[in-house]
BARO-94367 format. One record per residue (C-alpha): residue number from 1; residue in one letter; x, y, z. Coordinates in Angstrom, 1 decimal, decimal comma, always signed. Layout:
REM BARO-94367
<pos->NUM&code->a&u->X&v->Y&w->Z>
...
END
This chain:
REM BARO-94367
<pos->1&code->m&u->+24,1&v->-12,5&w->+7,9>
<pos->2&code->n&u->+22,7&v->-9,0&w->+7,3>
<pos->3&code->c&u->+19,7&v->-8,5&w->+5,2>
<pos->4&code->k&u->+19,8&v->-5,5&w->+2,8>
<pos->5&code->r&u->+16,7&v->-3,2&w->+3,0>
<pos->6&code->i&u->+15,9&v->-2,2&w->-0,6>
<pos->7&code->l&u->+13,3&v->+0,4&w->-1,6>
<pos->8&code->v&u->+11,8&v->-0,1&w->-5,1>
<pos->9&code->p&u->+9,6&v->+2,8&w->-6,2>
<pos->10&code->l&u->+7,3&v->+1,8&w->-9,0>
<pos->11&code->d&u->+5,1&v->+3,8&w->-11,3>
<pos->12&code->l&u->+2,0&v->+1,6&w->-11,8>
<pos->13&code->r&u->+0,8&v->+3,7&w->-14,7>
<pos->14&code->r&u->+3,8&v->+2,8&w->-16,8>
<pos->15&code->s&u->+5,7&v->-0,4&w->-17,3>
<pos->16&code->t&u->+8,4&v->+0,1&w->-14,7>
<pos->17&code->t&u->+9,2&v->-3,5&w->-13,9>
<pos->18&code->d&u->+12,9&v->-3,2&w->-14,8>
<pos->19&code->a&u->+13,7&v->-2,7&w->-11,1>
<pos->20&code->l&u->+11,8&v->-5,9&w->-10,1>
<pos->21&code->l&u->+13,5&v->-7,9&w->-12,8>
<pos->22&code->y&u->+16,9&v->-6,7&w->-11,6>
<pos->23&code->l&u->+15,8&v->-7,6&w->-8,0>
<pos->24&code->q&u->+14,7&v->-11,0&w->-9,1>
<pos->25&code->h&u->+18,0&v->-11,7&w->-10,8>
<pos->26&code->a&u->+20,0&v->-10,4&w->-7,8>
<pos->27&code->a&u->+17,8&v->-12,4&w->-5,3>
<pos->28&code->p&u->+19,9&v->-15,7&w->-5,2>
<pos->29&code->e&u->+23,1&v->-13,7&w->-4,5>
<pos->30&code->t&u->+22,0&v->-11,4&w->-1,7>
<pos->31&code->p&u->+19,4&v->-11,7&w->+1,0>
<pos->32&code->f&u->+17,2&v->-8,7&w->+1,1>
<pos->33&code->s&u->+14,0&v->-7,2&w->+2,5>
<pos->34&code->a&u->+12,2&v->-5,2&w->-0,2>
<pos->35&code->t&u->+9,7&v->-2,4&w->+0,1>
<pos->36&code->l&u->+7,6&v->-1,8&w->-3,1>
<pos->37&code->l&u->+6,4&v->+1,8&w->-3,2>
<pos->38&code->h&u->+3,9&v->+3,6&w->-5,4>
<pos->39&code->v&u->+3,3&v->+7,3&w->-5,1>
<pos->40&code->v&u->-0,1&v->+8,6&w->-6,0>
<pos->41&code->e&u->+0,1&v->+12,1&w->-7,5>
<pos->42&code->l&u->-3,3&v->+13,6&w->-8,2>
<pos->43&code->n&u->-3,7&v->+17,0&w->-9,8>
<pos->44&code->i&u->-7,2&v->+17,5&w->-8,5>
<pos->45&code->a&u->-8,7&v->+18,5&w->-5,2>
<pos->46&code->a&u->-10,9&v->+15,6&w->-4,1>
<pos->47&code->s&u->-14,0&v->+16,7&w->-2,2>
<pos->48&code->d&u->-13,9&v->+13,7&w->+0,0>
<pos->49&code->s&u->-11,1&v->+11,2&w->+0,9>
<pos->50&code->r&u->-12,8&v->+8,2&w->-0,7>
<pos->51&code->l&u->-11,1&v->+8,8&w->-4,0>
<pos->52&code->y&u->-7,7&v->+8,7&w->-2,4>
<pos->53&code->q&u->-8,6&v->+5,7&w->-0,3>
<pos->54&code->e&u->-9,8&v->+3,7&w->-3,4>
<pos->55&code->i&u->-6,8&v->+4,6&w->-5,5>
<pos->56&code->c&u->-4,4&v->+3,7&w->-2,6>
<pos->57&code->a&u->-6,3&v->+0,4&w->-2,0>
<pos->58&code->e&u->-6,0&v->-0,5&w->-5,7>
<pos->59&code->s&u->-2,3&v->+0,4&w->-5,7>
<pos->60&code->r&u->-1,6&v->-1,8&w->-2,7>
<pos->61&code->a&u->-3,4&v->-4,7&w->-4,4>
<pos->62&code->a&u->-1,3&v->-4,1&w->-7,6>
<pos->63&code->l&u->+1,9&v->-4,0&w->-5,6>
<pos->64&code->r&u->+1,0&v->-7,3&w->-3,9>
<pos->65&code->r&u->+0,4&v->-8,9&w->-7,3>
<pos->66&code->l&u->+3,8&v->-7,7&w->-8,6>
<pos->67&code->s&u->+5,4&v->-9,1&w->-5,4>
<pos->68&code->l&u->+3,7&v->-12,5&w->-6,2>
<pos->69&code->l&u->+4,7&v->-12,4&w->-9,8>
<pos->70&code->f&u->+8,4&v->-11,3&w->-9,4>
<pos->71&code->l&u->+9,3&v->-12,5&w->-5,9>
<pos->72&code->g&u->+7,2&v->-15,6&w->-5,6>
<pos->73&code->h&u->+4,9&v->-14,6&w->-2,7>
<pos->74&code->q&u->+2,5&v->-11,6&w->-2,3>
<pos->75&code->d&u->+3,9&v->-11,0&w->+1,2>
<pos->76&code->a&u->+7,6&v->-11,3&w->+0,1>
<pos->77&code->a&u->+7,9&v->-7,5&w->+0,1>
<pos->78&code->q&u->+6,4&v->-4,8&w->+2,2>
<pos->79&code->v&u->+4,1&v->-2,6&w->+0,1>
<pos->80&code->s&u->+3,7&v->+1,1&w->+0,7>
<pos->81&code->v&u->+1,5&v->+3,7&w->-1,0>
<pos->82&code->r&u->+2,0&v->+7,4&w->-0,4>
<pos->83&code->v&u->+0,2&v->+10,5&w->-1,6>
<pos->84&code->g&u->+2,2&v->+13,5&w->-2,7>
<pos->85&code->r&u->+5,1&v->+14,5&w->-5,0>
<pos->86&code->a&u->+7,0&v->+11,5&w->-6,1>
<pos->87&code->d&u->+10,5&v->+12,6&w->-5,2>
<pos->88&code->e&u->+9,5&v->+13,8&w->-1,7>
<pos->89&code->q&u->+7,6&v->+10,7&w->-0,9>
<pos->90&code->i&u->+10,3&v->+8,3&w->-2,2>
<pos->91&code->l&u->+12,9&v->+10,1&w->+0,0>
<pos->92&code->a&u->+10,5&v->+10,1&w->+3,0>
<pos->93&code->e&u->+9,9&v->+6,3&w->+2,6>
<pos->94&code->a&u->+13,6&v->+5,7&w->+2,2>
<pos->95&code->r&u->+14,2&v->+7,5&w->+5,5>
<pos->96&code->s&u->+11,3&v->+5,9&w->+7,4>
<pos->97&code->s&u->+12,1&v->+2,4&w->+6,3>
<pos->98&code->r&u->+15,9&v->+2,9&w->+6,8>
<pos->99&code->s&u->+16,6&v->+1,7&w->+3,3>
<pos->100&code->e&u->+20,1&v->+0,7&w->+2,4>
<pos->101&code->l&u->+19,5&v->+0,9&w->-1,4>
<pos->102&code->i&u->+17,0&v->+2,5&w->-3,7>
<pos->103&code->i&u->+16,5&v->+0,9&w->-7,1>
<pos->104&code->l&u->+14,9&v->+3,2&w->-9,7>
<pos->105&code->s&u->+13,9&v->+2,4&w->-13,2>
<pos->106&code->g&u->+15,1&v->+4,9&w->-15,8>
<pos->107&code->s&u->+12,4&v->+6,4&w->-17,9>
<pos->108&code->k&u->+12,0&v->+5,9&w->-21,6>
<pos->109&code->p&u->+13,2&v->+9,1&w->-23,3>
<pos->110&code->r&u->+10,3&v->+11,3&w->-24,5>
<pos->111&code->p&u->+10,5&v->+14,8&w->-25,7>
<pos->112&code->w&u->+8,7&v->+16,7&w->-22,9>
<pos->113&code->r&u->+7,7&v->+14,0&w->-20,4>
<pos->114&code->h&u->+11,3&v->+12,9&w->-20,1>
<pos->115&code->l&u->+12,2&v->+16,3&w->-18,5>
<pos->116&code->f&u->+9,8&v->+15,8&w->-15,7>
<pos->117&code->r&u->+10,7&v->+12,1&w->-15,1>
<pos->118&code->s&u->+14,4&v->+12,8&w->-15,1>
<pos->119&code->r&u->+14,0&v->+15,6&w->-12,5>
<pos->120&code->t&u->+12,2&v->+13,2&w->-10,2>
<pos->121&code->i&u->+15,1&v->+10,7&w->-10,5>
<pos->122&code->e&u->+17,7&v->+13,4&w->-10,2>
<pos->123&code->r&u->+16,0&v->+14,8&w->-7,0>
<pos->124&code->v&u->+15,9&v->+11,3&w->-5,5>
<pos->125&code->v&u->+19,5&v->+10,5&w->-6,3>
<pos->126&code->q&u->+20,7&v->+13,9&w->-4,9>
<pos->127&code->g&u->+18,6&v->+13,7&w->-1,7>
<pos->128&code->a&u->+18,8&v->+10,0&w->-1,0>
<pos->129&code->p&u->+19,9&v->+8,9&w->+2,5>
<pos->130&code->c&u->+21,5&v->+5,8&w->+0,9>
<pos->131&code->p&u->+22,9&v->+4,7&w->-2,4>
<pos->132&code->a&u->+20,5&v->+4,9&w->-5,3>
<pos->133&code->l&u->+20,8&v->+2,6&w->-8,4>
<pos->134&code->v&u->+19,2&v->+4,0&w->-11,6>
<pos->135&code->l&u->+18,7&v->+1,2&w->-14,1>
<pos->136&code->p&u->+19,0&v->+2,5&w->-17,7>
<pos->137&code->r&u->+16,3&v->+1,6&w->-20,1>
<pos->138&code->a&u->+18,9&v->-0,4&w->-22,0>
<pos->139&code->w&u->+19,0&v->-2,9&w->-19,1>
<pos->140&code->k&u->+15,8&v->-4,4&w->-20,5>
<pos->141&code->t&u->+17,6&v->-5,6&w->-23,6>
<pos->142&code->a&u->+20,7&v->-6,6&w->-21,7>
<pos->143&code->q&u->+18,7&v->-8,9&w->-19,5>
<pos->144&code->s&u->+18,1&v->-11,2&w->-22,4>
<pos->145&code->h&u->+21,7&v->-12,4&w->-22,0>
<pos->146&code->l&u->+21,0&v->-13,5&w->-18,4>
<pos->147&code->p&u->+19,8&v->-17,0&w->-17,6>
<pos->148&code->s&u->+16,0&v->-17,4&w->-17,4>
<pos->149&code->p&u->+14,8&v->-16,5&w->-13,9>
<pos->150&code->s&u->+13,6&v->-19,4&w->-11,7>
<pos->151&code->p&u->+11,1&v->-19,1&w->-9,0>
<pos->152&code->v&u->+12,4&v->-17,2&w->-6,1>
<pos->153&code->s&u->+11,3&v->-19,7&w->-3,4>
<pos->154&code->g&u->+14,7&v->-21,3&w->-3,0>
<pos->155&code->h&u->+16,8&v->-18,3&w->-2,3>
<pos->156&code->r&u->+17,5&v->-16,5&w->+0,9>
<pos->157&code->l&u->+14,8&v->-13,9&w->+0,7>
<pos->158&code->h&u->+13,9&v->-12,3&w->+4,0>
<pos->159&code->t&u->+10,2&v->-12,5&w->+4,2>
<pos->160&code->a&u->+7,9&v->-10,9&w->+6,8>
<pos->161&code->r&u->+4,3&v->-10,3&w->+7,1>
<pos->162&code->y&u->+3,1&v->-6,7&w->+7,1>
<pos->163&code->a&u->-0,3&v->-5,4&w->+8,0>
END
């Protein structure tokens, strides 16, 4: 039985848990190996690398907490934090992890911010080395029709420890 390699880019500054909820509901049906990715984009020039190291360490810890909350174990998914432009780093991670699917959370429409967020999603979808699933914001309301999620411990989740 093949295990799907799924990349889930998350924006930790916003509530982008739609992809994790979708993954949680899909978990009993398909075995998968997930990579949770956060891209740090800073618009400043840091004088020393400690700032980037601290932000990346905090982001890794947050991704592990999300893995525990949504997938039942903090090591249920590989966590990755990259620094750079979001679309470029998502595509680089998809290639390096040989992802078979990218699950993206659609952004909430906003007058000017929506333009930038949709371009990132558009660039990822256009350049993706694998299929990309963009969950619309409306999925959050549609999920109320799904059965309540149970702990993921009983499904066929491929788990591995990562350093």
